[in-house]
C-alpha positions as CSV (number, residue, x, y, z in Angstrom):
1,M,4.3,26.9,10.0
2,A,7.7,26.1,11.6
3,T,10.9,27.4,10.0
4,A,12.8,24.7,8.1
5,K,16.0,23.4,9.8
6,K,19.2,24.2,8.1
7,V,21.8,21.5,7.7
8,L,25.3,22.5,6.3
9,I,27.4,19.7,5.2
10,L,31.0,20.7,4.5
11,G,32.6,18.3,2.0
12,G,31.1,16.2,-0.8
13,G,33.0,13.0,-0.2
14,F,31.9,9.7,1.3
15,G,30.6,11.1,4.5
16,G,29.0,14.3,3.1
17,L,27.2,12.5,0.3
18,T,25.9,9.8,2.6
19,S,24.7,12.3,5.1
20,A,22.9,14.4,2.6
21,S,21.2,11.4,0.9
22,L,19.9,9.9,4.1
23,I,18.6,13.1,5.7
24,R,16.9,14.1,2.4
25,K,15.2,10.6,2.0
26,S,13.7,11.0,5.6
27,I,12.9,14.7,5.8
28,S,11.2,16.9,3.1
29,Q,12.7,20.2,1.9
30,E,9.8,22.0,3.6
31,K,11.2,20.8,6.9
32,C,14.9,20.7,6.3
33,Q,17.2,22.6,3.9
34,I,20.4,20.7,3.1
35,T,23.3,22.4,1.7
36,V,26.5,20.5,0.6
37,I,29.7,22.8,0.2
38,D,32.7,21.6,-1.7
39,K,35.5,23.4,-3.6
40,N,35.5,20.6,-6.1
41,Q,32.9,20.5,-8.9
42,Y,33.2,16.6,-9.3
43,F,33.3,13.6,-7.1
44,M,35.5,10.6,-7.7
45,M,36.3,7.8,-5.4
46,G,40.0,7.5,-4.5
47,L,40.0,3.8,-5.5
48,V,39.6,4.8,-9.0
49,N,43.2,5.9,-9.0
50,L,44.1,2.2,-9.0
51,W,42.0,1.6,-12.0
52,I,43.6,4.5,-13.8
53,L,47.0,3.1,-12.9
54,S,46.1,-0.5,-14.2
55,G,44.7,1.1,-17.5
56,S,41.0,-0.1,-16.9
57,R,39.7,3.4,-16.4
58,R,40.2,6.9,-17.7
59,L,40.2,9.8,-15.3
60,E,37.7,11.8,-17.5
61,D,35.3,8.9,-17.3
62,S,35.3,8.6,-13.6
63,Q,34.2,12.0,-12.4
64,V,30.5,12.7,-11.4
65,A,29.2,16.3,-11.1
66,L,28.2,17.2,-7.6
67,N,25.6,19.5,-8.9
68,K,23.5,16.4,-9.5
69,L,22.6,16.8,-5.8
70,E,20.2,19.5,-7.0
71,D,18.0,16.9,-8.6
72,K,17.5,15.4,-5.2
73,G,16.5,18.6,-3.5
74,I,19.9,19.2,-2.0
75,K,21.5,22.5,-2.6
76,C,25.2,22.2,-3.9
77,L,27.5,25.1,-3.4
78,N,30.8,24.9,-5.3
79,D,32.9,27.1,-3.2
80,E,35.9,27.3,-0.8
81,I,35.1,27.3,2.9
82,I,37.3,30.0,4.6
83,S,35.8,30.1,8.1
84,I,33.7,28.1,10.6
85,D,32.2,30.1,13.5
86,T,30.7,27.6,16.0
87,S,29.8,30.5,18.4
88,D,27.6,32.1,15.7
89,N,26.4,28.8,14.0
90,S,27.8,30.0,10.6
91,V,30.1,29.2,7.8
92,T,31.8,31.7,5.4
93,T,32.9,30.8,1.9
94,R,35.2,32.8,-0.4
95,T,32.7,34.0,-3.0
96,N,29.6,34.2,-0.8
97,N,29.1,37.6,0.8
98,D,26.7,36.4,3.6
99,K,27.4,34.1,6.3
100,L,25.7,30.7,5.9
101,K,23.8,29.9,9.0
102,Y,23.1,26.4,10.3
103,D,21.1,24.5,12.8
104,Y,23.3,21.4,12.3
105,L,26.8,21.3,10.9
106,I,28.5,18.2,9.6
107,V,32.2,18.6,9.0
108,A,33.3,16.1,6.3
109,L,36.1,17.9,4.7
110,G,38.4,14.9,4.6
111,A,42.3,15.0,4.8
112,E,44.4,17.3,2.5
113,L,47.6,16.0,0.8
114,A,50.7,17.9,1.8
115,P,53.5,16.8,-0.5
116,E,55.2,20.1,0.1
117,R,56.3,18.7,3.6
118,I,58.5,16.2,1.9
119,N,61.9,17.7,1.6
120,G,63.1,17.6,-2.1
121,F,59.9,16.0,-3.5
122,E,58.9,19.1,-5.6
123,E,62.4,19.3,-7.2
124,N,62.0,15.7,-8.7
125,D,58.7,15.9,-10.4
126,E,59.9,14.1,-13.6
127,S,60.5,10.8,-11.7
128,C,58.4,11.3,-8.5
129,F,54.7,10.8,-8.4
130,N,52.0,11.4,-5.9
131,I,49.7,8.4,-6.3
132,Y,46.9,10.1,-4.4
133,D,46.8,12.9,-7.0
134,A,44.5,11.5,-9.7
135,K,45.9,13.8,-12.4
136,Q,49.4,12.3,-11.9
137,V,48.4,8.7,-12.2
138,P,48.0,8.5,-16.1
139,H,51.7,9.9,-16.2
140,L,52.8,7.3,-13.7
141,R,51.5,4.6,-15.9
142,E,53.1,5.9,-18.9
143,K,56.4,6.1,-17.0
144,I,56.1,2.5,-15.7
145,L,55.3,1.3,-19.3
146,S,58.3,3.0,-20.8
147,L,60.7,1.8,-18.1
148,K,63.0,-1.0,-19.4
149,G,65.1,-1.5,-16.3
150,G,66.1,0.0,-12.9
151,H,64.4,0.5,-9.7
152,V,60.8,1.4,-8.7
153,V,60.2,2.5,-5.1
154,V,56.8,2.9,-3.4
155,C,57.2,5.0,-0.3
156,I,54.7,5.9,2.5
157,A,56.1,9.3,3.7
158,D,54.1,9.6,6.9
159,I,51.1,8.3,8.8
160,P,48.2,8.6,9.0
161,Y,47.1,8.5,5.3
162,K,43.9,7.6,3.4
163,C,43.0,3.9,2.8
164,P,45.7,1.9,4.6
165,P,45.9,-0.9,2.0
166,A,46.2,1.4,-0.9
167,P,50.0,1.7,-1.1
168,Y,50.2,-2.1,-1.1
169,E,47.7,-2.3,-3.8
170,V,49.8,0.3,-5.8
171,S,53.0,-1.9,-5.5
172,L,51.1,-5.1,-6.5
173,L,49.4,-3.2,-9.6
174,I,52.8,-1.9,-10.6
175,N,54.1,-5.4,-10.4
176,D,51.2,-6.7,-12.6
177,I,51.8,-3.9,-15.2
178,L,55.6,-4.7,-15.4
179,V,54.8,-8.6,-15.7
180,K,52.4,-7.9,-18.6
181,N,54.9,-5.5,-20.2
182,G,57.5,-8.1,-20.1
183,T,59.9,-6.0,-18.2
184,R,59.4,-7.3,-14.6
185,D,62.7,-9.4,-14.5
186,S,64.8,-6.3,-15.2
187,I,63.2,-4.0,-12.7
188,D,63.5,-4.0,-8.8
189,L,60.3,-3.2,-6.9
190,N,60.8,-2.1,-3.4
191,M,58.4,-0.8,-0.6
192,Y,59.4,1.5,2.2
193,V,57.1,2.2,5.1
194,P,57.7,4.1,8.4
195,T,55.7,1.5,10.5
196,P,57.0,-1.6,12.1
197,T,54.5,-3.8,10.2
198,A,52.5,-3.2,7.0
199,L,49.1,-2.5,8.5
200,P,49.4,-1.8,12.3
201,V,45.7,-1.2,12.7
202,A,44.9,-4.7,11.2
203,G,47.2,-6.5,13.6
204,P,50.2,-8.9,13.1
205,K,48.4,-11.7,11.2
206,V,46.9,-9.5,8.4
207,S,50.0,-7.5,8.2
208,Q,52.0,-10.6,7.6
209,D,49.5,-11.9,5.1
210,V,50.1,-8.6,3.2
211,V,53.8,-9.0,3.4
212,N,53.6,-12.6,2.2
213,L,51.6,-11.2,-0.9
214,L,54.5,-8.8,-1.6
215,N,57.1,-11.5,-1.1
216,Y,55.3,-14.0,-3.4
217,N,55.4,-11.2,-6.2
218,H,59.0,-10.5,-5.5
219,I,58.4,-6.9,-4.0
220,N,60.9,-6.1,-1.3
221,F,59.4,-4.8,1.9
222,Y,61.3,-2.4,4.3
223,P,59.6,-1.5,7.5
224,L,60.7,1.2,10.0
225,H,62.0,3.4,7.1
226,K,60.8,6.9,7.7
227,L,61.5,9.2,4.7
228,K,63.9,12.2,5.5
229,V,64.9,13.7,2.2
230,I,64.9,13.1,-1.5
231,D,67.9,14.3,-3.5
232,K,69.0,13.5,-7.0
233,R,67.1,10.3,-7.4
234,T,68.2,9.2,-4.0
235,I,66.1,8.8,-0.8
236,E,67.6,9.1,2.6
237,F,65.6,7.7,5.4
238,E,65.8,8.8,9.2
239,N,67.4,5.6,10.2
240,G,70.4,6.5,8.0
241,S,69.9,4.1,5.2
242,R,69.6,5.2,1.5
243,T,68.2,4.0,-1.8
244,N,68.3,5.0,-5.4
245,Y,65.2,5.1,-7.7
246,D,64.3,5.6,-11.3
247,V,60.7,6.0,-10.5
248,L,59.4,7.0,-7.0
249,V,55.7,6.6,-6.1
250,I,55.0,8.6,-2.9
251,I,52.0,8.4,-0.5
252,P,52.3,12.0,0.7
253,P,51.8,13.4,4.3
254,H,48.1,14.1,5.2
255,Q,46.7,17.0,7.2
256,V,43.4,18.7,8.1
257,P,42.4,21.5,5.8
258,Q,43.6,25.0,6.7
259,V,40.1,26.2,7.6
260,I,40.1,23.5,10.3
261,R,43.4,24.6,11.6
262,D,42.2,28.2,11.8
263,S,38.9,27.2,13.6
264,N,38.3,26.1,17.2
265,L,37.5,22.6,16.2
266,L,41.0,21.3,17.1
267,E,41.6,20.6,20.7
268,G,45.1,21.2,22.4
269,D,47.8,19.7,20.4
270,R,45.6,17.3,18.4
271,R,46.2,17.3,14.6
272,W,42.6,16.0,13.9
273,I,39.1,16.8,15.0
274,N,38.3,15.0,18.3
275,V,34.8,13.4,18.4
276,D,32.7,11.2,20.5
277,R,33.6,7.6,19.2
278,F,29.9,6.6,19.2
279,T,27.9,9.7,18.2
280,L,30.5,11.7,16.2
281,R,29.6,14.8,18.1
282,T,32.2,17.4,18.7
283,K,32.4,19.6,21.9
284,H,30.3,22.1,20.1
285,K,26.5,22.1,20.0
286,N,25.0,20.4,16.9
287,V,28.4,20.1,15.3
288,F,29.4,16.7,14.1
289,A,32.7,15.6,12.4
290,I,33.0,12.4,10.3
291,G,35.6,10.7,8.2
292,D,39.3,11.5,7.5
293,V,39.1,15.0,9.3
294,T,38.6,13.2,12.6
295,E,40.8,11.1,14.9
296,I,39.2,8.4,16.9
297,R,41.9,6.7,19.1
298,L,41.6,3.0,19.9
299,D,44.6,3.2,22.0
300,Q,47.8,5.4,22.3
301,T,49.1,4.4,18.8
302,I,46.1,3.0,16.8
303,T,43.3,5.1,15.4
304,I,40.2,4.5,13.2
305,P,41.6,4.2,9.6
306,K,41.0,7.0,7.2
307,A,38.8,5.3,4.8
308,G,35.6,6.0,3.0
309,I,33.7,3.0,4.5
310,F,34.3,4.5,8.0
311,A,33.1,7.9,6.8
312,E,30.0,6.2,5.4
313,G,29.4,4.3,8.6
314,E,29.8,7.4,10.7
315,A,27.5,9.5,8.4
316,K,24.7,6.9,9.0
317,I,24.9,7.5,12.7
318,V,25.1,11.3,12.5
319,S,22.3,11.4,10.0
320,Q,19.9,9.4,12.1
321,Q,20.6,11.7,15.1
322,I,19.8,14.7,13.1
323,I,16.7,13.0,11.7
324,N,15.5,12.1,15.1
325,E,15.9,15.5,16.5
326,I,14.2,17.4,13.7
327,K,11.3,14.9,13.7
328,S,10.8,14.6,17.4
329,G,12.5,17.7,18.6
330,N,14.1,15.5,21.3
331,S,17.8,15.6,21.3
332,D,18.1,13.2,24.2
333,K,16.4,10.3,22.2
334,E,18.5,7.1,22.3
335,C,20.2,6.6,18.9
336,T,22.1,3.8,17.2
337,K,26.0,4.2,18.0
338,F,28.8,3.9,15.5
339,D,30.1,0.2,15.9
340,G,33.6,0.6,14.5
341,K,33.0,-2.0,11.8
342,G,34.2,-1.7,8.2
343,F,35.7,-3.5,5.2
344,C,37.6,-2.8,2.1
345,F,38.8,-4.6,-1.1
346,M,42.6,-5.1,-1.6
347,E,43.5,-5.3,-5.4
348,I,46.4,-7.3,-6.4
349,G,46.3,-7.1,-10.2
350,N,44.9,-9.3,-13.0
351,Q,41.4,-8.4,-11.9
352,K,41.6,-10.0,-8.5
353,A,41.0,-8.5,-5.0
354,G,41.2,-9.7,-1.5
355,Y,38.7,-8.6,1.1
356,I,39.6,-7.1,4.5
357,D,37.0,-7.1,7.3
358,V,37.5,-5.3,10.5
359,D,35.6,-4.8,13.9
360,L,37.6,-2.2,15.7
361,Y,35.3,-1.8,18.7
362,N,35.2,-5.5,19.5
363,E,35.1,-6.0,23.2
364,S,38.0,-8.3,23.2
365,G,40.1,-6.1,21.1
366,P,40.0,-5.1,17.3
367,T,39.7,-7.9,14.9
368,T,40.7,-8.2,11.3
369,R,40.4,-10.8,8.6
370,L,42.0,-10.8,5.0
371,D,40.2,-13.2,2.7
372,P,42.4,-14.5,-0.3
373,P,42.2,-12.6,-3.6
374,S,39.6,-13.6,-6.0
375,D,37.7,-12.5,-9.2
376,E,34.5,-12.3,-7.1
377,F,35.9,-9.7,-4.7
378,Y,37.1,-7.7,-7.7
379,R,33.6,-7.7,-9.1
380,K,32.2,-6.7,-5.7
381,K,34.7,-3.8,-5.6
382,L,33.4,-2.6,-8.9
383,D,29.9,-2.9,-7.7
384,F,30.7,-1.0,-4.5
385,E,31.6,2.1,-6.6
386,R,28.6,1.8,-8.8
387,S,26.1,1.4,-5.9
388,R,27.3,4.3,-4.0
389,L,27.3,6.7,-7.1
390,N,23.7,5.5,-7.8
391,K,22.5,6.2,-4.2
392,W,24.2,9.5,-3.9
393,L,24.3,11.2,-7.3
394,T,23.1,9.4,-10.5
395,Q,19.7,7.8,-9.7
């Protein structure tokens, strides 16, 4: 009897969970052993941060245990990955004494937050909030509700960052909280970004649509403002301008995890893993990388956004390649290619959301469409979370 193939999946996020689910549905445990390794015990979609901010969800009600994978015949290892050895086809974790060998490796570790790279951020923790840190979001909500007047600033510290529309959703939800709280007229709400437009990857039309939404809600938008330093409730930007704040909401810099920086998965001066844009293969045999840990360049300035929907789409392509090879033993078999398509919901408050649809590999150039906010799109956003959790973990 043939030995079962070993598939190691590093990371229990969108990409990792999609891969594990699809491979297990197609191949039995006798023919394929799947192990998902993640240092976190729980999975929670990043979009839930917005619902915690708006008050419709609690953090403790939104986390699903990753060990539910065991019920599906998928081994779940709660540990920190400390080394990846592609020459030895092995991975080492902090508490496991033996190397974990693989026949196929899927790197889906995502992007790490690096607020420590912001000069002055750590010294201003009482009035500064990292919106991508779910534990800070309830405190941010309390701070916004207690504010009677002053200045609220939402600032993107650097690019790239996860879920490009998210900072704009944050500003619109804060606006909604202040309106319902009766304090909006006494509070300025400003948004500063380092890019020339709101969403460069989405093109000028959608970027302007987003700015129009901000303008309609009296949120001031300042492009080409790259954060330099935070000092005594003042932000200084690299262009020399300054602004004061009473509450600062930061989208922090992102980076690959340290284990990736220590590995041979990065090429040259690249900050992210380079992969084939259609197959998601790295330069190493049977090693794939998907999601936020990768960089797929569309041109010299635009890359595939770091968003769960793209990690999910890439995982489907990678999974099918692995399934085909295990079942047929033929690595040259033609497979479906990643098509660069995706979508997301852009929440604006009052239980309404817009819908952004993108086709980044379009032969005539990337296309993006923003459909106007509606109750229906908000409900679809809720269903998006439920349906994925059911597929991956809860059913």
